[in-house]
KOLLO-774573 format. One record per residue (C-alpha): x negated, y, z; chain; residue number from 1. Coordinates in Angstrom, 3 decimals, always signed. Example, Ala and Ser with C-alpha at 12.3 -4.5 7.8 and 13.67 -1.06 7.14 Angstrom:
-12.300	-4.500	+7.800	A	1
-13.670	-1.060	+7.140	A	2
***
This chain:
+11.062	-6.922	-15.125	A	1
+12.075	-7.532	-18.748	A	2
+9.939	-4.660	-19.885	A	3
+6.900	-6.099	-18.086	A	4
+7.418	-9.429	-19.816	A	5
+7.619	-7.723	-23.152	A	6
+4.435	-5.828	-22.501	A	7
+2.741	-9.149	-21.799	A	8
+4.140	-10.687	-24.973	A	9
+2.982	-7.653	-26.972	A	10
-0.601	-8.737	-26.205	A	11
-0.219	-12.250	-27.535	A	12
-1.300	-11.504	-31.112	A	13
-4.419	-9.616	-30.066	A	14
-5.318	-12.432	-27.627	A	15
-4.612	-15.116	-30.277	A	16
-2.191	-16.934	-28.004	A	17
+1.563	-17.693	-28.141	A	18
+2.193	-18.390	-24.475	A	19
+0.769	-17.510	-21.049	A	20
+0.663	-19.294	-17.709	A	21
+0.631	-17.333	-14.463	A	22
-0.446	-18.920	-11.205	A	23
-1.609	-15.831	-9.261	A	24
+1.148	-14.921	-6.710	A	25
+0.754	-11.142	-7.185	A	26
+0.965	-11.492	-10.983	A	27
+4.063	-13.710	-10.611	A	28
+5.668	-11.070	-8.397	A	29
+4.836	-8.318	-10.812	A	30
+6.362	-10.149	-13.803	A	31
+9.489	-11.755	-12.344	A	32
+10.004	-10.099	-8.949	A	33
+8.869	-12.877	-6.588	A	34
+6.231	-15.596	-6.097	A	35
+5.502	-18.892	-4.453	A	36
+2.517	-19.896	-2.392	A	37
-0.666	-20.633	-4.334	A	38
-0.457	-24.118	-5.853	A	39
+3.350	-24.370	-5.482	A	40
+4.264	-23.404	-9.029	A	41
+3.783	-21.325	-12.166	A	42
+5.538	-18.720	-14.244	A	43
+5.331	-19.687	-17.938	A	44
+5.944	-17.074	-20.662	A	45
+6.388	-18.214	-24.242	A	46
+7.607	-16.237	-27.265	A	47
+11.125	-17.665	-26.659	A	48
+11.582	-17.634	-22.849	A	49
+10.325	-17.239	-19.295	A	50
+10.611	-20.066	-16.776	A	51
+9.570	-20.451	-13.174	A	52
+8.206	-23.993	-12.639	A	53
+8.273	-25.017	-8.960	A	54
+9.895	-27.619	-6.653	A	55
+13.044	-27.997	-4.635	A	56
+11.618	-26.210	-1.560	A	57
+12.001	-22.928	-3.444	A	58
+15.154	-23.681	-5.473	A	59
+17.743	-22.040	-3.229	A	60
+15.506	-19.045	-2.499	A	61
+14.628	-18.365	-6.177	A	62
+18.177	-18.857	-7.364	A	63
+19.174	-16.123	-4.957	A	64
+16.265	-13.680	-5.429	A	65
+15.694	-13.977	-9.185	A	66
+18.988	-15.396	-10.570	A	67
+18.188	-14.341	-14.146	A	68
+14.926	-16.377	-14.345	A	69
+15.511	-20.041	-15.331	A	70
+13.956	-22.592	-13.003	A	71
+12.284	-25.903	-13.757	A	72
+12.453	-27.924	-10.524	A	73
+9.855	-30.686	-10.378	A	74
+6.841	-31.941	-8.430	A	75
+4.845	-32.462	-11.623	A	76
+4.283	-28.754	-12.424	A	77
+1.661	-29.202	-15.120	A	78
+3.573	-31.819	-17.007	A	79
+6.579	-29.440	-17.000	A	80
+4.319	-26.759	-18.473	A	81
+3.460	-29.183	-21.285	A	82
+7.140	-30.096	-21.832	A	83
+8.192	-26.441	-22.180	A	84
+5.350	-25.643	-24.549	A	85
+6.278	-28.622	-26.729	A	86
+9.952	-27.630	-26.789	A	87
+9.031	-24.036	-27.775	A	88
+6.482	-25.128	-30.395	A	89
+3.742	-23.201	-28.606	A	90
+0.223	-24.083	-29.731	A	91
-2.172	-21.818	-27.741	A	92
-1.722	-21.264	-24.020	A	93
-3.431	-18.386	-22.295	A	94
-4.562	-19.185	-18.732	A	95
-5.631	-16.923	-15.879	A	96
-9.334	-17.470	-15.388	A	97
-8.664	-17.863	-11.627	A	98
-6.999	-21.251	-12.299	A	99
-8.722	-24.019	-10.373	A	100
-11.100	-26.395	-12.103	A	101
-8.833	-29.302	-11.217	A	102
-5.816	-27.611	-12.885	A	103
-7.808	-26.626	-15.916	A	104
-9.246	-30.154	-16.322	A	105
-5.739	-31.624	-16.317	A	106
-4.483	-29.137	-18.861	A	107
-7.536	-29.565	-21.053	A	108
-6.998	-33.322	-21.155	A	109
-3.231	-33.541	-21.416	A	110
-1.919	-30.331	-22.930	A	111
-0.671	-30.490	-26.529	A	112
-1.383	-26.763	-26.898	A	113
-4.918	-25.391	-26.760	A	114
-5.700	-23.890	-23.291	A	115
-7.664	-20.573	-23.370	A	116
-8.865	-19.010	-20.114	A	117
-8.473	-15.200	-20.109	A	118
-9.480	-12.555	-17.625	A	119
-7.316	-9.803	-16.139	A	120
-4.431	-10.002	-18.645	A	121
-1.554	-9.246	-16.215	A	122
-3.940	-7.521	-13.835	A	123
-4.644	-4.885	-16.527	A	124
-0.816	-4.289	-16.965	A	125
-0.561	-3.617	-13.227	A	126
-3.088	-0.819	-13.133	A	127
-0.756	+2.004	-14.154	A	128
+2.042	+2.161	-11.592	A	129
+5.739	+2.718	-12.226	A	130
+7.772	+5.265	-10.119	A	131
+9.091	+2.620	-7.730	A	132
+5.579	+1.230	-7.186	A	133
+4.183	+4.682	-6.490	A	134
+6.944	+5.389	-3.981	A	135
+6.088	+2.175	-2.071	A	136
+2.390	+2.990	-2.080	A	137
+3.086	+6.447	-0.763	A	138
+5.171	+4.961	+2.035	A	139
+2.358	+2.578	+2.848	A	140
-0.359	+5.262	+2.859	A	141
+1.732	+7.664	+4.904	A	142
+2.505	+5.081	+7.565	A	143
-1.098	+3.885	+7.742	A	144
-2.261	+7.462	+8.173	A	145
+0.144	+7.814	+11.067	A	146
-0.948	+4.494	+12.602	A	147
-4.674	+5.278	+12.492	A	148
-4.112	+8.653	+14.154	A	149
-2.033	+6.907	+16.833	A	150
-4.938	+4.477	+17.390	A	151
-7.270	+7.388	+17.982	A	152
-5.155	+8.396	+20.987	A	153
-5.783	+5.066	+22.743	A	154
-9.288	+4.171	+21.478	A	155
-11.727	+4.315	+24.402	A	156
-14.936	+2.786	+25.782	A	157
-14.243	-0.590	+27.391	A	158
-11.629	-1.611	+24.838	A	159
-12.670	-4.521	+22.660	A	160
-12.883	-4.219	+18.901	A	161
-10.302	-7.027	+18.646	A	162
-7.904	-5.313	+21.009	A	163
-8.121	-2.107	+18.928	A	164
-7.403	-3.983	+15.687	A	165
-4.458	-5.821	+17.264	A	166
-3.103	-2.563	+18.697	A	167
-3.081	-0.968	+15.244	A	168
-1.481	-4.061	+13.620	A	169
+1.297	-4.145	+16.212	A	170
+1.906	-0.401	+15.858	A	171
+2.143	-0.722	+12.056	A	172
+4.512	-3.672	+12.194	A	173
+6.655	-1.996	+14.859	A	174
+6.978	+1.027	+12.540	A	175
+7.811	-0.792	+9.297	A	176
+4.764	-2.521	+7.805	A	177
+5.284	-6.121	+6.813	A	178
+1.677	-7.129	+7.508	A	179
-2.023	-6.599	+6.756	A	180
-3.478	-6.823	+3.296	A	181
-6.782	-7.901	+4.912	A	182
-7.911	-8.485	+8.518	A	183
-8.328	-5.032	+10.064	A	184
-12.016	-4.104	+10.492	A	185
-13.073	-2.507	+13.736	A	186
-16.861	-2.419	+13.919	A	187
-18.664	-0.384	+16.611	A	188
-22.175	+0.615	+17.501	A	189
-24.793	-1.354	+15.603	A	190
-21.984	-3.488	+14.143	A	191
-20.691	-0.389	+12.259	A	192
-23.640	-0.990	+9.975	A	193
-21.815	-4.134	+8.726	A	194
-19.536	-2.894	+5.955	A	195
-17.159	-5.852	+6.382	A	196
-17.750	-6.547	+10.068	A	197
-14.700	-8.277	+11.455	A	198
-13.318	-7.155	+14.781	A	199
-14.949	-9.041	+17.651	A	200
-14.857	-9.219	+21.432	A	201
-17.586	-6.539	+21.670	A	202
-16.712	-3.732	+24.014	A	203
-16.598	-0.223	+22.635	A	204
-19.162	+1.972	+24.284	A	205
-19.735	+5.685	+24.839	A	206
-21.577	+7.601	+22.122	A	207
-21.064	+4.773	+19.580	A	208
-19.657	+5.142	+16.075	A	209
-16.488	+3.043	+15.422	A	210
-15.468	+2.222	+11.844	A	211
-11.832	+1.302	+11.305	A	212
-10.900	-0.098	+7.889	A	213
-7.339	-1.259	+7.355	A	214
-4.670	-1.903	+4.774	A	215
-0.942	-2.536	+5.418	A	216
+1.940	-3.578	+3.223	A	217
+5.121	-1.557	+3.017	A	218
+7.769	-2.791	+0.556	A	219
+5.243	-5.104	-1.107	A	220
+2.497	-2.506	-1.805	A	221
-0.608	-1.802	+0.239	A	222
-2.626	+1.075	+1.583	A	223
-6.368	+1.102	+2.201	A	224
-7.896	+3.546	+4.688	A	225
-11.226	+3.835	+6.491	A	226
-12.329	+6.281	+9.104	A	227
-15.480	+6.380	+11.254	A	228
-15.116	+8.120	+14.619	A	229
-17.421	+8.618	+17.578	A	230
-16.726	+7.838	+21.293	A	231
-18.817	+10.797	+22.446	A	232
-21.747	+12.559	+20.731	A	233
-23.490	+9.929	+18.527	A	234
-26.678	+11.964	+18.112	A	235
-28.139	+14.209	+15.461	A	236
-29.180	+11.518	+12.950	A	237
-25.725	+9.897	+12.654	A	238
-23.935	+13.225	+12.672	A	239
-26.068	+14.426	+9.714	A	240
-25.465	+11.159	+7.898	A	241
-21.699	+11.586	+8.483	A	242
-21.805	+15.025	+6.925	A	243
-23.630	+13.655	+3.882	A	244
-20.994	+10.921	+3.378	A	245
-18.176	+13.442	+3.813	A	246
-19.714	+15.791	+1.221	A	247
-20.344	+12.886	-1.154	A	248
-16.736	+11.809	-0.888	A	249
-15.495	+15.316	-1.535	A	250
-17.798	+15.568	-4.547	A	251
-16.408	+12.322	-5.975	A	252
-12.778	+13.191	-5.273	A	253
-13.162	+16.562	-7.008	A	254
-14.069	+14.746	-10.230	A	255
-11.095	+12.334	-10.141	A	256
-8.897	+12.906	-13.200	A	257
-7.743	+10.990	-16.301	A	258
-10.527	+10.081	-18.723	A	259
-13.403	+9.829	-16.181	A	260
-14.958	+6.421	-15.748	A	261
-15.550	+4.466	-12.613	A	262
-19.263	+4.524	-13.292	A	263
-19.305	+8.295	-13.576	A	264
-17.551	+8.728	-10.226	A	265
-19.868	+6.295	-8.543	A	266
-22.912	+8.050	-9.922	A	267
-21.772	+11.415	-8.556	A	268
-21.669	+10.119	-4.972	A	269
-24.802	+8.016	-5.371	A	270
-26.807	+10.963	-6.727	A	271
-25.758	+13.235	-3.912	A	272
-26.584	+10.698	-1.226	A	273
-29.933	+9.998	-2.878	A	274
-30.742	+13.722	-2.897	A	275
-30.034	+13.820	+0.845	A	276
-32.312	+10.838	+1.481	A	277
-29.561	+8.236	+1.978	A	278
-29.533	+6.525	-1.401	A	279
-30.861	+3.179	-0.164	A	280
-28.206	+3.136	+2.596	A	281
-25.304	+3.285	+0.098	A	282
-25.021	-0.450	-0.539	A	283
-21.609	-0.977	-2.163	A	284
-19.334	+0.424	-4.809	A	285
-17.392	+3.611	-4.524	A	286
-13.850	+2.300	-4.748	A	287
-11.168	+0.317	-6.541	A	288
-7.493	+0.339	-7.455	A	289
-4.740	-0.769	-5.010	A	290
-1.190	-1.899	-5.430	A	291
+0.244	-5.392	-4.937	A	292
-3.313	-6.469	-3.924	A	293
-5.894	-4.679	-1.860	A	294
-8.414	-4.955	-4.751	A	295
-7.104	-4.191	-8.231	A	296
-8.444	-2.353	-11.279	A	297
-9.800	+0.129	-12.075	A	298
-13.205	-0.567	-10.646	A	299
-15.286	+2.349	-9.383	A	300
-18.904	+1.322	-9.097	A	301
-22.262	+1.237	-10.785	A	302
-21.913	+1.339	-14.615	A	303
-18.204	+0.329	-14.587	A	304
-16.665	+1.489	-17.887	A	305
-13.047	+1.486	-16.524	A	306
-11.395	+4.791	-17.530	A	307
-8.971	+6.373	-15.147	A	308
-5.370	+6.965	-16.326	A	309
-2.337	+8.807	-15.011	A	310
-0.455	+6.934	-12.237	A	311
-3.281	+4.743	-11.181	A	312
-3.945	+4.678	-7.410	A	313
-7.571	+4.365	-6.387	A	314
-9.722	+4.456	-3.290	A	315
-12.804	+6.581	-2.847	A	316
-15.021	+5.179	-0.082	A	317
-18.726	+6.009	-0.051	A	318
-20.661	+4.813	+2.966	A	319
-24.159	+4.586	+4.430	A	320
-25.462	+1.872	+6.769	A	321
-28.465	+1.774	+9.048	A	322
-29.366	-1.601	+10.587	A	323
-29.546	-1.500	+14.411	A	324
-28.197	+2.080	+14.430	A	325
-24.779	+2.288	+12.892	A	326
-22.814	+2.949	+9.749	A	327
-20.370	+5.439	+8.268	A	328
-17.624	+5.044	+5.684	A	329
-14.845	+7.429	+4.779	A	330
-12.023	+6.107	+2.505	A	331
-8.986	+7.790	+1.049	A	332
-6.294	+6.680	-1.427	A	333
-5.750	+8.962	-4.412	A	334
-3.048	+9.093	-7.074	A	335
-4.456	+10.018	-10.514	A	336
-2.247	+12.791	-11.995	A	337
-2.139	+14.477	-15.378	A	338
-4.154	+17.444	-14.073	A	339
-6.405	+15.637	-11.583	A	340
-5.326	+13.759	-8.491	A	341
-3.346	+13.908	-5.290	A	342
-4.597	+12.613	-1.946	A	343
-2.184	+10.156	-0.343	A	344
-3.920	+9.538	+2.984	A	345
-3.796	+12.378	+5.493	A	346
-6.084	+11.479	+8.392	A	347
-8.695	+14.209	+9.023	A	348
-11.998	+13.613	+7.270	A	349
-14.373	+15.527	+9.494	A	350
-16.226	+13.598	+12.262	A	351
-13.756	+13.066	+15.088	A	352
-15.402	+12.764	+18.484	A	353
-12.974	+11.186	+20.900	A	354
***
C-alpha cells in the first residue's frame, strides 16, 4: 500500500496540488486496504502523512484491519480535513470530481487550502493490475464461468427470470463469491433486446433467447460475463445475428494488445457489424476495464483514446438488439499481455441451444 500512496504523491507536482482527498470507497480500498460506506469518512493524503478520517463506529475495525494507518475519529469529517491540512501547511487540495455538491460547497467556503476537483486520479493508477490483483480477478472469472455453465443445466421454460438470477447468485455465493458487483441481468424473449433489462417475473419460454449478464466478487475483485443462449431453435434471423456478433467479438479480441486504443477496438467490431447489416443495432460501447469496480478504465468505445497496457483486464462485449424480437450480447474478460492477450472467461461462445 505504501507504494500506491507514493505513486499518488508522485502526481502532485504535475497536478499542481500538495494533498488529495479520497471519498470513493474503491479508491480508499486501493490506497490503504479498506474502506467505509460512502459518506462515512475520507482518506487524506498530504506530502507528510496519510490519515483515515471517520467516526467511532469504524475505530475498532480499522485499528485491526489497517493498524499502520493513523485514524482521526470525529463526526465532523470535513473540519478534520481542514485541521490536518493546516497542520501540514498544505495549500492546494485535490478532490475527486465525484464528491457531492454539498461536500464541495462546504470545502469551498471553509477550507483554508484551495479545493481543486480532479477526474480519475486514483482510478488511473488502478488500471494496471498488480500480481495479487490479477490472481483475484482470475479466481473471480474462473468461478463465474463455472457458475454460468451450472445455470445452463437448470435453465428451462417456465422458470422466471428472477428465479434464474437468484439461482446463479446462490450458486456463486455457495462456491466462494462474496456477492454481486451489479444485479444479475436475466432478460428473455423480447426483453433480451433491453441491454440492461433487470430480471423480472417473466416466465422463460421455448424458442426464446435468454441473455445472462453477471459479475461476482472473489477476494475483492470482480468478473463480468455475458452469454446469450436459446431455449430451443430461435429462428434463422436471430441465429444469423448471433453468428455476426460472435464473429465481431472474435475480430475485436484478435486485435487486443498493448498500444491499441479503445476507439480502434470499438471501430473494428462496429465496422464488421455494419458490413453485415447490423450497425444500427449495436447501440453501446464495446467494453471497459474491471477490477475493484465493475466499470473501470480503460474505456473501449467510440473514439476513446485510452491506450491498452500490459496487465490491464478488459471486457469485450459487442451486442445487437432488435425491439420486439430479441437481443444478443457476448462478453468475455481478457488480460492484456506483452504479446497480446489471454482470455479469462471459459464459457463456450457459440450459440448454445438448451
